[in-house]
N, C-alpha and C positions, 0 to 999 in steps of 0.2 A: 096547451100550445096555442100561441097567438094565431088569430086568423091571418090568412095570407095578405089581406089588405092592410093589416095593422103592422106587418113586419117592415122594418127599415129596408130601404132599397139597398143600402150599403151598411155593413157592420164589420168594423175592425175590432178585434178583441185581443188585448195584450200583445200587440205586434212588436217583436224585437227583430232588428236587423243588425247583424255584425259582419264585419269584413276582416279578412286576414286570417292566417293560420297561427303562426307563433305569437304575433302581436295582434290583439284584437282591437278593432275600432268599432265602437258602438254608434251606429247611425240613428237607430230608433230604440228607445229604452222602455218599451211597454206602452204602446199607444192604443188607446180606446177611442173609437170614433164611429158615429152612426149618422147616416143621412136618410131622411124620408124622401119619398117620391115628390118631385116638384120643388125641392129646395134649390136656392141659388147661394152657394157658400164660397167664401174666400178662405184660402189657406195661406197664412202669412208667417213671417219669422225671419230672423237674420240669416245671412249665408251660412251654410253648414248646420242649420237647425234640423234638417231631415225632411224638408218639404218635398224635394224631388224623389227622395228614396221612398217616402210614403206614397207619392203619386205612382211610382213604378210598381209598388206592391198592389195598390188598388187596381192599376191597369193591367195586372197579370203579366207584366214584363219581367218581374223578378219574384222570387219567393222569400217569405220571411224566414228568419232563423228559427223563430218560435212564434206562437200565436196563431190565430185563425182569422180568416177573412171570408165573409159571405157577400155574394151579390144576389139579391133576391133570396130565394130559398136554397141556393147552391153554395155549399162550403167549398171554396175554390182551392183551399190549401190541400184538399184531399184528392185533387184531380192530377191526371198525368198531362203531358204536354198537348196531346190531341184534345183532351177535355178542356184545357185552358184556352186553346185556340178557338174552340167552338163557343165558349162562354164569352170570350173577348169579342167575337164577331157579332154575337147576338145582343150583348148588353152594353157595349162601350163604344164611344166615339172619342177621338183625340184632336185637340188643337194645340199646336206647339208654337213656341216663340219663333222658331225658324220653320216656316210653313211646310217645308219638305214637298213642295209640288214638283212634278216632273216637267222640266222645261221643254221636252220634245212633244208634250201633249197639250191639247187645248184645255181651256177652262172646264168645259163640260166633261171631257175625258178624265181630267183629274178628279172631278167630283165622283165619277163613276168607279174609280179605281178600287176602293175597298171591296166592293162586291164583284166587280169584274175580275180583279186579281184572284179572289177567293174561288170563284166558280169557273173562271176561264171563259165566261160567256157574257157578252154585252147585249142584254135583251132590250127590246123596245120599251118595256116597262121601266127598266133601269134608266135608260136615257131620258124618258119622259119625267121620271122623278128627279133626275139631276137637273134637267132644264127648269122644272118648277122651283127647285131650290135656288138656282141662279137668278130666276125672276125675283124670288123672295128676298135675296140679298142685294138686289139692285144692279145686277149684272146681265140683264137680259140681252143687252147689245154687245156683250163681250164674250159670249159663249164660245165662239170659234177662234178667239184670240189665244195664242200661245201665252203661257204665264209670264214669259220674259217681256211681253208687251203690255203688261199690267203694272200699275203702281203697287207699292208695298201694301197700302190699305186694301186695294182690290184683291191682291193675292191672298191676304188674310181672310177676306170675305169668302173667297173660293175655299179656303181651308175650313171655315166654319160650315159651309155647305157640304163639303166632303165628310165632315164629322157626323153630319145628320142624315146622310143619304140612306143608311140602313135603319133609320128610326130607332136609335138606341135609347134606352131609358136614362142613361147616365153619360155625360160628356165631361171628360177631364181636360182642362185647359192649363197648360204650363207656360206662364208668362205670355199670354196670347197677344198682348199689346206692347211687349218689351221693345220691339224694334220700330214702333210706329210713332208718328208725331201726334200731338195732342188731339187734333181733329179726327185723325184716323182711329186713334185709340177709342175715342168716344163713340164713333160709328160702330166699331166692332163690338164694344160692350153693349151698345143698344141692340145690336142684332142678336146677341146671345140672350139678353134679357127678354126680347120679343119672343124668341123660340121657347124660352122658359115659360113665359105667360100663356102663349097660344097653344103650344104643344104639350106643356107639362114636363118638358125635358129637364132633368136634374143636372145642375152644373156644379163642379168643384174646381175652383179657379185658383191656381198658385200665382201670387203676384207680390211684387215689391212696391207697387204703386198705391199709396194710401187712397188716392181718388178712386181707384178700382175697388179696393176693399170697402170704402165707404158706400159704394153703390150696391154692395151685396146685402142680402138679408141676414147673413150670419157670417161671423169672422172667427176662425179657429186659428190660434197662434201656437206655433211650435217653437220651443227653445230647448237646445241641447237634447233633441230627440224625444221630448215629452210635450204633452199638451199643456201649455202654460195657462191659456184662457180660452174660453168658448162662449161667445155671447151673440145674441140675436139683436138685430136692429129693431127699433120701435116701428110699429106698423106704418106704412107709407100712405 
């Protein structure tokens, strides 16, 4: 058995996802994928190729029809809903194209929400961690602003901070720059890259933007529910 330090952080083995009862639609047709701790990888492919489906399986938001998925040393496909919730809270952070911030809450409260909502308690340590993250993403002077008073790029920086507040080893980003202008897209990408370098956080980024993919260390391409190519960039 491989030493724990040598195990991939993520391992997807022969993942199949089908939808429908009488008429089957195959979204994933036997995907194998692994990510080591500290990687910064892009997941690309045409619309309908299975990118979002795979991200939902890795994010424990859906279950594969067949196949297995490990996060660390935990085989997630063997878990019940309570087990999935616990692993999701411990292992994963999420950044979405539509940031899903709550407009009635301030920036710092939105960053606190993953843990606050889970435990029902907003501790001083949690607030301090949220404030530190907002400092890190350049929003120290916007902590008390409601998210409706922030620009699109600032809102997405809040979303990145929120994804990191529980210090997850893996962050899943689904088109995180899809609604941003070029300058804001670059800023959000640089933020994620900085957290990848400084904290060792692993990122799997779904993107249609070739500029985002080119900035990643590894690019995995899905076509028709299968891995068409998987290549690593030359050392930078």
